[in-house]
Every structure is written in structure tokens, then in C-alpha cells.
gemmi code that builds the backbone of each chain (N, CA, C; Angstrom):
import gemmi

chains = {
    "A": [
        ("ASP", (11.494, -3.679, 4.284), (10.713, -3.171, 3.157), (9.226, -3.335, 3.472)),
        ("THR", (8.477, -2.238, 3.455), (7.081, -2.326, 3.884), (6.140, -2.369, 2.704)),
        ("GLY", (6.604, -2.488, 1.495), (5.722, -2.531, 0.353), (5.378, -1.137, -0.139)),
        ("VAL", (4.412, -1.087, -1.033), (3.957, 0.183, -1.598), (3.071, 0.892, -0.572)),
        ("SER", (3.334, 2.164, -0.347), (2.497, 2.926, 0.580), (1.839, 4.085, -0.151)),
        ("GLN", (0.655, 4.461, 0.325), (-0.089, 5.562, -0.274), (-0.638, 6.455, 0.827)),
        ("ASP", (-0.708, 7.731, 0.505), (-1.183, 8.699, 1.483), (-1.942, 9.814, 0.791)),
        ("PRO", (-3.111, 10.230, 1.298), (-3.800, 9.653, 2.446), (-4.530, 8.370, 2.075)),
        ("ARG", (-5.086, 7.682, 3.043), (-5.898, 6.506, 2.762), (-7.307, 6.905, 2.356)),
        ("HIS", (-7.768, 8.008, 2.904), (-9.114, 8.491, 2.580), (-9.052, 10.002, 2.411)),
        ("LYS", (-9.849, 10.487, 1.440), (-9.926, 11.928, 1.233), (-11.350, 12.275, 0.857)),
        ("ILE", (-11.921, 13.207, 1.611), (-13.249, 13.720, 1.295), (-13.076, 15.181, 0.925)),
        ("THR", (-13.621, 15.576, -0.200), (-13.453, 16.944, -0.654), (-14.744, 17.432, -1.295)),
        ("LYS", (-14.840, 18.737, -1.448), (-16.009, 19.315, -2.104), (-15.704, 19.489, -3.590)),
        ("ARG", (-16.744, 19.395, -4.358), (-16.607, 19.577, -5.795), (-15.915, 20.893, -6.103)),
        ("GLY", (-14.973, 20.849, -7.035), (-14.261, 22.061, -7.411), (-12.925, 22.249, -6.727)),
        ("GLN", (-12.684, 21.482, -5.656), (-11.411, 21.591, -4.950), (-10.348, 20.747, -5.651)),
        ("ASN", (-9.094, 21.080, -5.359), (-7.973, 20.286, -5.871), (-7.518, 19.297, -4.797)),
        ("VAL", (-7.099, 18.117, -5.225), (-6.570, 17.127, -4.288), (-5.277, 16.546, -4.858)),
        ("THR", (-4.424, 16.108, -3.953), (-3.161, 15.473, -4.354), (-2.934, 14.221, -3.528)),
        ("PHE", (-2.552, 13.163, -4.196), (-2.261, 11.897, -3.540), (-0.789, 11.559, -3.745)),
        ("ARG", (-0.244, 10.826, -2.787), (1.152, 10.430, -2.877), (1.284, 8.918, -2.873)),
        ("CYS", (2.266, 8.426, -3.608), (2.573, 6.992, -3.644), (4.074, 6.813, -3.461)),
        ("ASP", (4.447, 5.950, -2.528), (5.844, 5.552, -2.354), (5.994, 4.099, -2.770)),
        ("PRO", (6.687, 3.826, -3.857), (6.806, 2.446, -4.340), (7.797, 1.649, -3.498)),
        ("ILE", (7.861, 0.367, -3.759), (8.905, -0.473, -3.163), (10.253, 0.055, -3.647)),
        ("SER", (11.190, 0.170, -2.724), (12.472, 0.765, -3.092), (13.151, -0.058, -4.183)),
        ("GLU", (13.786, 0.633, -5.086), (14.475, 0.040, -6.239), (13.536, -0.424, -7.349)),
        ("HIS", (12.238, -0.222, -7.185), (11.318, -0.504, -8.283), (11.302, 0.702, -9.222)),
        ("ASN", (11.707, 0.471, -10.476), (11.780, 1.568, -11.431), (10.422, 1.932, -12.022)),
        ("ARG", (9.555, 0.948, -12.087), (8.265, 1.157, -12.748), (7.180, 1.478, -11.728)),
        ("LEU", (6.357, 2.463, -12.066), (5.278, 2.879, -11.174), (4.028, 3.122, -12.001)),
        ("TYR", (2.897, 2.658, -11.482), (1.620, 2.715, -12.203), (0.554, 3.328, -11.295)),
        ("TRP", (-0.370, 4.036, -11.930), (-1.581, 4.487, -11.248), (-2.789, 3.848, -11.926)),
        ("TYR", (-3.734, 3.407, -11.078), (-4.991, 2.838, -11.554), (-6.145, 3.521, -10.812)),
        ("ARG", (-7.309, 3.471, -11.431), (-8.514, 3.952, -10.761), (-9.526, 2.809, -10.707)),
        ("GLN", (-10.155, 2.676, -9.547), (-11.148, 1.623, -9.356), (-12.440, 2.234, -8.854)),
        ("THR", (-13.501, 2.103, -9.639), (-14.811, 2.564, -9.201), (-15.571, 1.395, -8.603)),
        ("LEU", (-16.623, 1.715, -7.885), (-17.356, 0.714, -7.111), (-17.857, -0.421, -7.987)),
        ("GLY", (-17.517, -1.640, -7.609), (-18.009, -2.809, -8.325), (-17.264, -3.126, -9.608)),
        ("GLN", (-16.161, -2.434, -9.844), (-15.393, -2.659, -11.069), (-13.950, -3.019, -10.745)),
        ("GLY", (-13.268, -3.570, -11.752), (-11.848, -3.805, -11.596), (-11.064, -2.522, -11.837)),
        ("PRO", (-9.817, -2.493, -11.383), (-8.990, -1.304, -11.616), (-8.771, -1.047, -13.105)),
        ("GLU", (-8.691, 0.247, -13.444), (-8.409, 0.656, -14.818), (-7.128, 1.468, -14.840)),
        ("PHE", (-6.286, 1.178, -15.802), (-4.986, 1.826, -15.927), (-5.145, 3.315, -16.197)),
        ("LEU", (-4.333, 4.138, -15.491), (-4.324, 5.571, -15.721), (-3.021, 6.032, -16.363)),
        ("THR", (-1.881, 5.676, -15.741), (-0.612, 6.167, -16.246), (0.537, 5.311, -15.735)),
        ("TYR", (1.693, 5.458, -16.400), (2.860, 4.632, -16.112), (4.134, 5.469, -16.154)),
        ("PHE", (5.009, 5.235, -15.184), (6.317, 5.881, -15.127), (7.426, 4.840, -15.174)),
        ("GLN", (8.439, 5.142, -15.942), (9.700, 4.403, -15.888), (10.701, 5.399, -15.316)),
        ("ASN", (11.143, 5.151, -14.103), (11.930, 6.146, -13.363), (11.131, 7.454, -13.311)),
        ("GLU", (11.690, 8.573, -13.745), (10.945, 9.839, -13.654), (10.145, 10.143, -14.917)),
        ("ALA", (10.287, 9.320, -15.948), (9.625, 9.594, -17.216), (8.216, 8.989, -17.250)),
        ("GLN", (7.239, 9.835, -17.582), (5.862, 9.368, -17.743), (5.710, 8.890, -19.177)),
        ("LEU", (5.591, 7.591, -19.365), (5.658, 7.019, -20.704), (4.296, 6.735, -21.324)),
        ("GLU", (3.270, 6.651, -20.526), (1.946, 6.437, -21.109), (0.868, 7.022, -20.209)),
        ("LYS", (-0.135, 7.593, -20.850), (-1.294, 8.121, -20.149), (-2.546, 7.586, -20.811)),
        ("SER", (-3.468, 7.084, -20.006), (-4.728, 6.592, -20.532), (-5.614, 7.757, -20.945)),
        ("ARG", (-6.554, 7.460, -21.832), (-7.536, 8.492, -22.198), (-8.440, 8.829, -21.020)),
        ("LEU", (-8.438, 7.959, -19.991), (-9.214, 8.249, -18.789), (-8.663, 9.457, -18.053)),
        ("LEU", (-7.392, 9.762, -18.301), (-6.713, 10.845, -17.589), (-6.979, 12.151, -18.323)),
        ("SER", (-8.028, 12.859, -17.858), (-8.372, 14.113, -18.513), (-7.338, 15.184, -18.165)),
        ("ASP", (-7.539, 16.373, -18.740), (-6.597, 17.476, -18.503), (-6.585, 17.926, -17.050)),
        ("ARG", (-7.599, 17.533, -16.289), (-7.640, 17.940, -14.878), (-6.702, 17.081, -14.015)),
        ("PHE", (-6.242, 15.991, -14.591), (-5.365, 15.062, -13.868), (-3.913, 15.298, -14.288)),
        ("SER", (-3.025, 15.287, -13.301), (-1.603, 15.337, -13.622), (-0.844, 14.468, -12.632)),
        ("ALA", (0.144, 13.765, -13.146), (0.954, 12.892, -12.310), (2.419, 13.219, -12.521)),
        ("GLU", (3.171, 13.095, -11.442), (4.604, 13.358, -11.508), (5.373, 12.325, -10.725)),
        ("ARG", (6.625, 12.188, -11.090), (7.541, 11.335, -10.324), (8.912, 12.004, -10.446)),
        ("PRO", (9.087, 13.107, -9.747), (10.202, 14.024, -10.025), (11.599, 13.436, -9.882)),
        ("LYS", (11.821, 12.563, -8.961), (13.173, 12.024, -8.793), (13.207, 10.523, -9.016)),
        ("GLY", (12.178, 10.028, -9.644), (12.155, 8.600, -9.904), (11.883, 7.754, -8.689)),
        ("SER", (11.426, 8.407, -7.600), (11.106, 7.608, -6.413), (9.597, 7.683, -6.161)),
        ("PHE", (9.150, 8.575, -5.259), (7.710, 8.684, -5.004), (7.018, 9.379, -6.183)),
        ("SER", (5.715, 9.229, -6.218), (4.913, 9.858, -7.273), (3.728, 10.573, -6.635)),
        ("THR", (3.243, 11.613, -7.311), (2.025, 12.292, -6.885), (1.031, 12.293, -8.034)),
        ("LEU", (-0.248, 12.218, -7.666), (-1.351, 12.329, -8.615), (-2.227, 13.469, -8.137)),
        ("GLU", (-2.386, 14.483, -8.971), (-3.205, 15.635, -8.612), (-4.444, 15.679, -9.491)),
        ("ILE", (-5.571, 15.975, -8.863), (-6.813, 16.195, -9.591), (-7.246, 17.627, -9.313)),
        ("GLN", (-7.392, 18.406, -10.362), (-7.853, 19.795, -10.205), (-9.351, 19.866, -10.465)),
        ("ARG", (-9.979, 20.810, -9.772), (-11.424, 21.070, -9.974), (-12.194, 19.746, -9.939)),
        ("THR", (-12.111, 19.056, -8.819), (-12.718, 17.733, -8.721), (-14.201, 17.757, -9.043)),
        ("GLU", (-14.660, 16.640, -9.607), (-16.061, 16.435, -9.939), (-16.542, 15.187, -9.205)),
        ("GLN", (-17.857, 15.052, -9.055), (-18.384, 13.895, -8.340), (-17.995, 12.589, -9.035)),
        ("GLY", (-17.849, 12.626, -10.324), (-17.443, 11.439, -11.072), (-16.023, 10.998, -10.807)),
        ("ASP", (-15.253, 11.826, -10.109), (-13.882, 11.446, -9.761), (-13.843, 10.555, -8.524)),
        ("SER", (-14.959, 10.420, -7.841), (-15.001, 9.577, -6.645), (-14.648, 8.143, -7.018)),
        ("ALA", (-13.626, 7.625, -6.379), (-13.115, 6.291, -6.718), (-11.990, 5.955, -5.750)),
        ("MET", (-11.486, 4.727, -5.895), (-10.261, 4.330, -5.210), (-9.119, 4.515, -6.204)),
        ("TYR", (-8.070, 5.213, -5.792), (-6.906, 5.411, -6.646), (-5.776, 4.527, -6.118)),
        ("LEU", (-5.342, 3.621, -6.984), (-4.358, 2.618, -6.595), (-3.035, 2.892, -7.275)),
        ("CYS", (-1.975, 2.651, -6.544), (-0.624, 2.768, -7.071), (0.025, 1.391, -7.013)),
        ("ALA", (0.849, 1.088, -7.997), (1.561, -0.186, -8.020), (2.976, 0.053, -8.525)),
        ("SER", (3.886, -0.849, -8.181), (5.251, -0.741, -8.692), (5.772, -2.108, -9.072)),
        ("SER", (6.795, -2.107, -9.911), (7.440, -3.365, -10.299), (8.890, -3.075, -10.672)),
        ("PRO", (9.741, -4.093, -10.536), (11.143, -3.899, -10.909), (11.311, -4.078, -12.414)),
        ("THR", (12.458, -3.652, -12.920), (12.715, -3.800, -14.351), (13.631, -4.978, -14.656)),
        ("GLY", (14.595, -5.210, -13.814), (15.504, -6.305, -14.098), (15.346, -7.390, -13.077)),
        ("GLY", (16.211, -8.383, -13.139), (16.176, -9.421, -12.118), (16.365, -8.779, -10.762)),
        ("SER", (15.496, -9.098, -9.838), (15.525, -8.381, -8.573), (15.076, -9.278, -7.443)),
        ("LEU", (15.714, -9.095, -6.295), (15.240, -9.793, -5.112), (13.947, -9.178, -4.616)),
        ("ARG", (13.578, -8.014, -5.181), (12.400, -7.312, -4.714), (11.200, -7.574, -5.611)),
        ("GLY", (11.191, -8.723, -6.273), (9.991, -9.095, -7.002), (10.265, -9.460, -8.434)),
        ("SER", (9.245, -9.961, -9.078), (9.328, -10.410, -10.458), (8.975, -9.273, -11.390)),
        ("THR", (9.661, -9.214, -12.547), (9.473, -8.084, -13.452), (8.078, -8.024, -14.039)),
        ("ASP", (7.388, -9.153, -14.126), (6.062, -9.103, -14.751), (4.945, -8.968, -13.735)),
        ("THR", (5.291, -8.736, -12.475), (4.278, -8.648, -11.426), (4.234, -7.247, -10.846)),
        ("GLN", (3.045, -6.715, -10.715), (2.858, -5.399, -10.104), (2.383, -5.582, -8.667)),
        ("TYR", (2.975, -4.809, -7.778), (2.685, -4.882, -6.344), (1.933, -3.612, -5.962)),
        ("PHE", (0.762, -3.810, -5.391), (-0.149, -2.692, -5.158), (-0.062, -2.148, -3.743)),
        ("GLY", (-0.329, -0.848, -3.634), (-0.510, -0.214, -2.342), (-1.944, -0.350, -1.875)),
        ("PRO", (-2.257, 0.190, -0.683), (-3.594, 0.052, -0.107), (-4.633, 0.953, -0.762)),
        ("GLY", (-4.192, 1.931, -1.548), (-5.124, 2.797, -2.239), (-5.503, 4.039, -1.441)),
        ("THR", (-5.967, 5.039, -2.177), (-6.553, 6.256, -1.585), (-7.991, 6.330, -2.059)),
        ("ARG", (-8.923, 6.324, -1.111), (-10.342, 6.416, -1.478), (-10.744, 7.886, -1.477)),
        ("LEU", (-11.158, 8.364, -2.646), (-11.582, 9.754, -2.807), (-13.100, 9.829, -2.884)),
        ("THR", (-13.663, 10.698, -2.081), (-15.097, 10.993, -2.135), (-15.259, 12.470, -2.427)),
        ("VAL", (-15.949, 12.779, -3.511), (-16.200, 14.165, -3.881), (-17.672, 14.478, -3.613)),
        ("LEU", (-17.910, 15.430, -2.725), (-19.287, 15.765, -2.339), (-19.886, 16.837, -3.260)),
    ],
    "B": [
        ("GLY", (-8.710, -6.444, -29.163), (-7.936, -5.935, -28.039), (-7.904, -6.937, -26.905)),
        ("ASN", (-7.244, -6.557, -25.818), (-7.129, -7.418, -24.637), (-8.289, -7.199, -23.686)),
        ("SER", (-8.831, -8.288, -23.155), (-9.919, -8.172, -22.193), (-9.986, -9.405, -21.306)),
        ("VAL", (-10.645, -9.249, -20.163), (-10.825, -10.339, -19.209), (-12.284, -10.379, -18.795)),
        ("THR", (-12.853, -11.570, -18.773), (-14.253, -11.746, -18.372), (-14.305, -12.722, -17.200)),
        ("GLN", (-14.919, -12.297, -16.117), (-15.086, -13.152, -14.935), (-16.547, -13.460, -14.712)),
        ("MET", (-16.788, -14.571, -14.044), (-18.168, -14.885, -13.670), (-18.669, -13.844, -12.690)),
        ("GLU", (-19.949, -13.529, -12.801), (-20.518, -12.525, -11.926), (-20.733, -13.092, -10.538)),
        ("GLY", (-20.610, -12.224, -9.555), (-20.900, -12.635, -8.198), (-22.222, -12.060, -7.741)),
        ("PRO", (-22.490, -12.106, -6.458), (-21.608, -12.736, -5.487), (-21.711, -14.261, -5.501)),
        ("VAL", (-20.643, -14.872, -5.083), (-20.618, -16.312, -4.873), (-20.710, -16.538, -3.362)),
        ("THR", (-21.707, -17.270, -2.960), (-21.921, -17.531, -1.534), (-21.752, -19.017, -1.263)),
        ("LEU", (-20.847, -19.342, -0.341), (-20.552, -20.746, -0.040), (-20.508, -20.970, 1.466)),
        ("SER", (-20.719, -22.195, 1.830), (-20.510, -22.607, 3.220), (-19.042, -22.953, 3.415)),
        ("GLU", (-18.579, -22.810, 4.640), (-17.205, -23.167, 4.956), (-16.935, -24.607, 4.542)),
        ("GLU", (-15.731, -24.848, 4.008), (-15.260, -26.155, 3.550), (-15.830, -26.557, 2.187)),
        ("ALA", (-16.621, -25.725, 1.567), (-17.126, -26.037, 0.224), (-16.022, -25.838, -0.813)),
        ("PHE", (-16.265, -26.393, -2.006), (-15.332, -26.260, -3.128), (-15.652, -24.970, -3.893)),
        ("LEU", (-14.586, -24.267, -4.275), (-14.757, -22.986, -4.956), (-14.222, -23.052, -6.381)),
        ("THR", (-15.003, -22.543, -7.309), (-14.521, -22.256, -8.659), (-14.986, -20.866, -9.045)),
        ("ILE", (-14.079, -20.038, -9.521), (-14.420, -18.745, -10.106), (-13.861, -18.757, -11.526)),
        ("ASN", (-14.758, -18.637, -12.486), (-14.350, -18.730, -13.885), (-13.758, -17.420, -14.393)),
        ("CYS", (-12.736, -17.564, -15.232), (-12.098, -16.414, -15.864), (-11.677, -16.811, -17.265)),
        ("THR", (-12.078, -16.028, -18.251), (-11.610, -16.227, -19.616), (-11.015, -14.921, -20.115)),
        ("TYR", (-10.169, -15.009, -21.102), (-9.471, -13.816, -21.565), (-9.404, -13.786, -23.083)),
        ("THR", (-9.180, -12.597, -23.593), (-8.882, -12.373, -25.000), (-7.601, -11.562, -25.050)),
        ("ALA", (-6.636, -12.042, -25.813), (-5.363, -11.331, -25.847), (-4.624, -11.629, -27.138)),
        ("THR", (-3.830, -10.660, -27.557), (-2.879, -10.904, -28.637), (-1.552, -11.281, -27.978)),
        ("GLY", (-0.854, -12.192, -28.596), (0.414, -12.608, -28.002), (0.214, -13.588, -26.868)),
        ("TYR", (1.155, -13.581, -25.939), (1.169, -14.571, -24.857), (1.261, -13.859, -23.512)),
        ("PRO", (0.122, -13.466, -22.975), (0.151, -12.693, -21.728), (0.463, -13.576, -20.532)),
        ("SER", (0.901, -12.956, -19.450), (0.896, -13.604, -18.146), (-0.484, -13.405, -17.536)),
        ("LEU", (-0.887, -14.338, -16.688), (-2.207, -14.283, -16.072), (-2.073, -14.262, -14.557)),
        ("PHE", (-2.983, -13.529, -13.918), (-2.891, -13.294, -12.483), (-4.259, -13.417, -11.834)),
        ("TRP", (-4.244, -13.781, -10.567), (-5.383, -13.588, -9.686), (-4.922, -12.697, -8.534)),
        ("TYR", (-5.685, -11.611, -8.338), (-5.466, -10.722, -7.205), (-6.680, -10.831, -6.280)),
        ("VAL", (-6.462, -10.594, -4.987), (-7.549, -10.615, -4.015), (-7.592, -9.263, -3.303)),
        ("GLN", (-8.806, -8.795, -3.052), (-8.985, -7.512, -2.363), (-9.905, -7.711, -1.175)),
        ("TYR", (-9.363, -7.512, 0.018), (-10.164, -7.578, 1.233), (-10.807, -6.222, 1.478)),
        ("PRO", (-11.889, -6.183, 2.227), (-12.627, -4.925, 2.416), (-11.734, -3.774, 2.852)),
        ("GLY", (-11.830, -2.660, 2.126), (-11.102, -1.459, 2.486), (-9.621, -1.486, 2.189)),
        ("GLU", (-9.162, -2.513, 1.478), (-7.724, -2.641, 1.230), (-7.410, -2.623, -0.261)),
        ("GLY", (-6.125, -2.552, -0.570), (-5.687, -2.628, -1.958), (-5.641, -4.069, -2.431)),
        ("LEU", (-5.041, -4.272, -3.587), (-4.994, -5.602, -4.185), (-3.744, -6.356, -3.735)),
        ("GLN", (-3.944, -7.622, -3.418), (-2.809, -8.487, -3.085), (-2.694, -9.560, -4.154)),
        ("LEU", (-1.477, -9.807, -4.617), (-1.270, -10.874, -5.579), (-1.539, -12.215, -4.909)),
        ("LEU", (-2.407, -13.018, -5.518), (-2.719, -14.340, -4.986), (-1.872, -15.409, -5.681)),
        ("LEU", (-1.897, -15.396, -7.018), (-1.083, -16.356, -7.764), (-0.957, -15.877, -9.206)),
        ("LYS", (-0.043, -16.496, -9.933), (0.149, -16.115, -11.324), (0.659, -17.302, -12.132)),
        ("ALA", (0.539, -17.191, -13.463), (1.095, -18.174, -14.385), (1.578, -17.416, -15.616)),
        ("THR", (2.739, -17.776, -16.100), (3.349, -16.980, -17.160), (3.312, -17.636, -18.538)),
        ("LYS", (2.965, -18.917, -18.611), (2.883, -19.550, -19.928), (1.869, -20.687, -19.893)),
        ("ALA", (1.496, -21.135, -21.074), (0.468, -22.169, -21.213), (0.821, -23.411, -20.400)),
        ("ASP", (-0.213, -23.958, -19.748), (-0.151, -25.166, -18.922), (0.534, -24.957, -17.580)),
        ("ASP", (1.031, -23.765, -17.320), (1.552, -23.462, -15.980), (0.411, -23.481, -14.984)),
        ("LYS", (0.703, -23.936, -13.780), (-0.266, -23.861, -12.699), (0.281, -22.944, -11.634)),
        ("GLY", (-0.486, -21.929, -11.293), (-0.135, -21.076, -10.167), (-0.865, -21.562, -8.931)),
        ("SER", (-0.210, -21.447, -7.768), (-0.860, -21.894, -6.537), (-0.355, -21.085, -5.351)),
        ("ASN", (-1.245, -20.904, -4.381), (-0.893, -20.155, -3.177), (-2.039, -20.283, -2.183)),
        ("LYS", (-1.734, -20.546, -0.941), (-2.728, -20.590, 0.150), (-3.879, -21.530, -0.161)),
        ("GLY", (-3.632, -22.604, -0.883), (-4.674, -23.569, -1.207), (-5.441, -23.263, -2.481)),
        ("PHE", (-5.215, -22.078, -3.044), (-5.844, -21.699, -4.311), (-4.961, -22.166, -5.473)),
        ("GLU", (-5.614, -22.536, -6.582), (-4.888, -22.952, -7.775), (-5.580, -22.408, -9.011)),
        ("ALA", (-4.780, -22.198, -10.075), (-5.344, -21.848, -11.367), (-4.362, -22.309, -12.433)),
        ("THR", (-4.890, -22.866, -13.535), (-4.054, -23.377, -14.614), (-4.280, -22.571, -15.874)),
        ("TYR", (-3.221, -22.146, -16.502), (-3.239, -21.343, -17.724), (-3.593, -22.275, -18.883)),
        ("ARG", (-4.809, -22.141, -19.403), (-5.272, -22.987, -20.499), (-5.359, -22.165, -21.771)),
        ("LYS", (-4.386, -22.335, -22.638), (-4.353, -21.540, -23.864), (-5.454, -21.983, -24.824)),
        ("GLU", (-5.747, -23.280, -24.854), (-6.731, -23.783, -25.837), (-8.137, -23.279, -25.546)),
        ("THR", (-8.425, -23.039, -24.272), (-9.752, -22.517, -23.907), (-9.676, -21.061, -23.449)),
        ("THR", (-8.506, -20.461, -23.535), (-8.238, -19.079, -23.064), (-8.875, -18.850, -21.703)),
        ("SER", (-8.530, -19.727, -20.766), (-9.135, -19.639, -19.432), (-8.080, -19.715, -18.349)),
        ("PHE", (-8.471, -19.234, -17.167), (-7.579, -19.247, -15.992), (-8.491, -19.290, -14.764)),
        ("HIS", (-9.214, -20.384, -14.608), (-10.200, -20.506, -13.543), (-9.533, -20.701, -12.186)),
        ("LEU", (-10.068, -20.039, -11.183), (-9.536, -20.134, -9.820), (-10.302, -21.207, -9.053)),
        ("GLU", (-9.568, -22.059, -8.335), (-10.198, -23.134, -7.568), (-9.568, -23.233, -6.183)),
        ("LYS", (-10.406, -23.679, -5.243), (-9.912, -24.024, -3.919), (-10.762, -25.160, -3.396)),
        ("GLY", (-10.118, -26.140, -2.817), (-10.829, -27.346, -2.417), (-11.723, -27.165, -1.204)),
        ("SER", (-11.345, -26.255, -0.290), (-12.091, -26.106, 0.950), (-11.936, -24.661, 1.419)),
        ("VAL", (-12.982, -23.863, 1.222), (-12.878, -22.440, 1.561), (-13.115, -22.209, 3.048)),
        ("GLN", (-12.563, -21.101, 3.518), (-12.724, -20.673, 4.905), (-13.410, -19.314, 4.940)),
        ("VAL", (-13.955, -18.979, 6.093), (-14.606, -17.670, 6.243), (-13.628, -16.551, 5.900)),
        ("SER", (-12.367, -16.738, 6.250), (-11.346, -15.719, 5.993), (-11.044, -15.514, 4.505)),
        ("ASP", (-11.560, -16.373, 3.643), (-11.380, -16.211, 2.191), (-12.386, -15.222, 1.599)),
        ("SER", (-13.320, -14.776, 2.396), (-14.322, -13.819, 1.914), (-13.627, -12.539, 1.464)),
        ("ALA", (-13.805, -12.192, 0.199), (-13.103, -11.063, -0.409), (-13.597, -10.929, -1.848)),
        ("VAL", (-13.026, -9.965, -2.562), (-13.281, -9.839, -3.994), (-12.048, -10.330, -4.747)),
        ("TYR", (-12.270, -11.175, -5.729), (-11.182, -11.778, -6.491), (-11.181, -11.225, -7.914)),
        ("PHE", (-9.999, -10.785, -8.360), (-9.853, -10.203, -9.689), (-8.913, -11.051, -10.526)),
        ("CYS", (-9.365, -11.393, -11.706), (-8.520, -12.034, -12.698), (-7.923, -10.930, -13.574)),
        ("ALA", (-6.670, -11.083, -13.968), (-6.021, -10.047, -14.764), (-5.031, -10.664, -15.729)),
        ("LEU", (-4.817, -9.971, -16.829), (-3.751, -10.367, -17.736), (-2.767, -9.224, -17.872)),
        ("SER", (-1.540, -9.595, -18.162), (-0.467, -8.621, -18.309), (-0.061, -8.607, -19.767)),
        ("ALA", (-0.372, -7.502, -20.423), (-0.099, -7.378, -21.851), (1.144, -6.516, -22.050)),
        ("PHE", (2.155, -7.078, -22.673), (3.403, -6.358, -22.894), (3.235, -5.437, -24.090)),
        ("SER", (3.404, -4.148, -23.832), (3.226, -3.175, -24.899), (4.020, -1.926, -24.575)),
        ("GLY", (4.747, -1.409, -25.531), (5.502, -0.190, -25.288), (6.612, -0.350, -24.276)),
        ("GLY", (7.096, -1.571, -24.086), (8.220, -1.789, -23.184), (7.855, -2.063, -21.748)),
        ("TYR", (6.565, -2.216, -21.473), (6.189, -2.531, -20.104), (4.906, -3.358, -20.122)),
        ("ASN", (4.554, -3.873, -18.952), (3.367, -4.719, -18.827), (2.214, -3.939, -18.237)),
        ("LYS", (1.121, -3.825, -18.987), (-0.081, -3.152, -18.503), (-1.057, -4.222, -18.044)),
        ("LEU", (-1.610, -4.059, -16.855), (-2.583, -5.023, -16.345), (-3.992, -4.666, -16.817)),
        ("ILE", (-4.679, -5.670, -17.321), (-6.080, -5.551, -17.702), (-6.861, -6.448, -16.753)),
        ("PHE", (-7.820, -5.861, -16.030), (-8.549, -6.586, -14.998), (-9.953, -6.948, -15.446)),
        ("GLY", (-10.456, -8.046, -14.880), (-11.870, -8.332, -14.947), (-12.613, -7.483, -13.928)),
        ("ALA", (-13.924, -7.613, -13.904), (-14.753, -6.772, -13.039), (-14.735, -7.220, -11.582)),
        ("GLY", (-14.182, -8.404, -11.333), (-14.119, -8.896, -9.960), (-15.298, -9.788, -9.618)),
        ("THR", (-15.052, -10.742, -8.725), (-16.098, -11.639, -8.238), (-16.039, -11.639, -6.724)),
        ("ARG", (-17.155, -11.247, -6.121), (-17.197, -11.212, -4.655), (-17.518, -12.592, -4.116)),
        ("LEU", (-16.732, -13.048, -3.173), (-16.941, -14.337, -2.520), (-17.321, -14.100, -1.066)),
        ("ALA", (-18.409, -14.719, -0.652), (-18.833, -14.670, 0.749), (-18.903, -16.097, 1.273)),
        ("VAL", (-18.142, -16.372, 2.324), (-18.132, -17.705, 2.930), (-18.731, -17.589, 4.322)),
        ("HIS", (-19.744, -18.400, 4.591), (-20.361, -18.344, 5.924), (-20.122, -19.643, 6.666)),
        ("PRO", (-20.093, -19.534, 7.997), (-19.773, -20.715, 8.821), (-20.817, -21.823, 8.665)),
    ],
}
model = gemmi.Model(1)
for chain_id, residues in chains.items():
    chain = gemmi.Chain(chain_id)
    for i, (resn, *xyz) in enumerate(residues, 1):
        res = gemmi.Residue()
        res.name, res.seqid = resn, gemmi.SeqId(i, " ")
        for name, pos in zip(("N", "CA", "C"), xyz):
            atom = gemmi.Atom()
            atom.name, atom.element = name, gemmi.Element(name[0])
            atom.pos, atom.b_iso = gemmi.Position(*pos), 0.0
            res.add_atom(atom)
        chain.add_residue(res)
    model.add_chain(chain)
structure = gemmi.Structure()
structure.add_model(model)
structure.setup_entities()
């Protein structure tokens, strides 16, 4: 088990372009979270999935943002018509729901993040 | 609402010095408390956690005690190393809507020099 993985690690794009990020959680982790971290700040919650169901979205997630987890495994986060204010580190985390050898239910395990730069 | 306040950085120490990073929280209910560490260019790694009052979390020489009476979870280490240089985040886990949402502090950058 290699932990949570994210792809790409870095993305540079021009304003107005669409970008998509992928997150692969720890296997058998039902819960998946997306956070955004801007420079000098702590991560802020964006959205949460329980299996394939998106159960909560932060007000930070404007209409240009969409997240999916189609089969309850990997997840994608898409940003349409990117703006310079979208430049940030996008972090994915996962956690198990029941008693699990793959971690504690109240602990979220983070991936390395995708750093987005919008020019 | 729920919030976390950390001491501002950067904190600059010499190797083998004693480290304290203050963290206080505001929460309804009984949250779990965490310290995460972020090395340059990387994601967050769980450092330690405590799930109830008076619990002490510890890992790699770092310790923090869940103090309900002072709503604090200060991080300490007796002797820091250059390799401890990183950004440290205090967080609470608030159970709401059937899952735990993490609320983070702004982070405290630690720089340890030889």
C-alpha cells in the first residue's frame, strides 16, 4: 500500500483553461476529501465523498469546480475557466469508515498534493 | 463555530533546543486534535493525535497533551534537529453530518539551524 497518490504533482496553466486533477485514495478507504491550501495558510475543506456519493461541498467550491468519484475509488477535481485566484495546492485525503487495519476512522491520510499555478 | 489558532512563525531554533508551538482551539462537542507536519513541496503527514481530554499524543520525540480546561494542544519536543525544519499544523476534527471535517490552523514554520 503506497498511501494516497495524486496526479499531476504540478500544473501550470493559462487563465481561462480547464484543468483536472486525480486522487487515488488508500485502498478500502470509503471516505475521500479535497482541501485547498493557499500560500502561508492551512488547508481549507472543499468537498467530501462517502464511496461515490458527494455528501458535502464547501462554499469555497464555486460553480467552476466539480468533483467526482464515479466508482467509489479514485476521484477527480476539475476547475473550468481557471482564474489566477485558483492558484493553490490541492490536497486529497482519505480515511476508513469502520475498524480497519488501514488506519483509524478519525484520521485523514493526505496525498502529496497538486500545485496549480494559473498564469 | 470551530476554529484553531496557532502561534505565528517563523520559529527559529538552534539544534538541540527545546521546542514549543502553541495551539488553542474553539469547538462544540469533543473534537479529536491533531498535529500534521508539512515538509517543503510535500503534502501533510500525521505527526500525532489525541482523541479525548488528558490524552497525550507522541511520535518521533514530539508530544502534545489534550487540555480541555485550557482548550489547548501545544506541541513540544525536548531537542530539535535540523531535519525537523518544516511547517507544523494544528487541527481539530469536528464530527458533523456523519463524518469528521478537519479544521486547520494557519501553520507555524520551524527553522532549525546547526
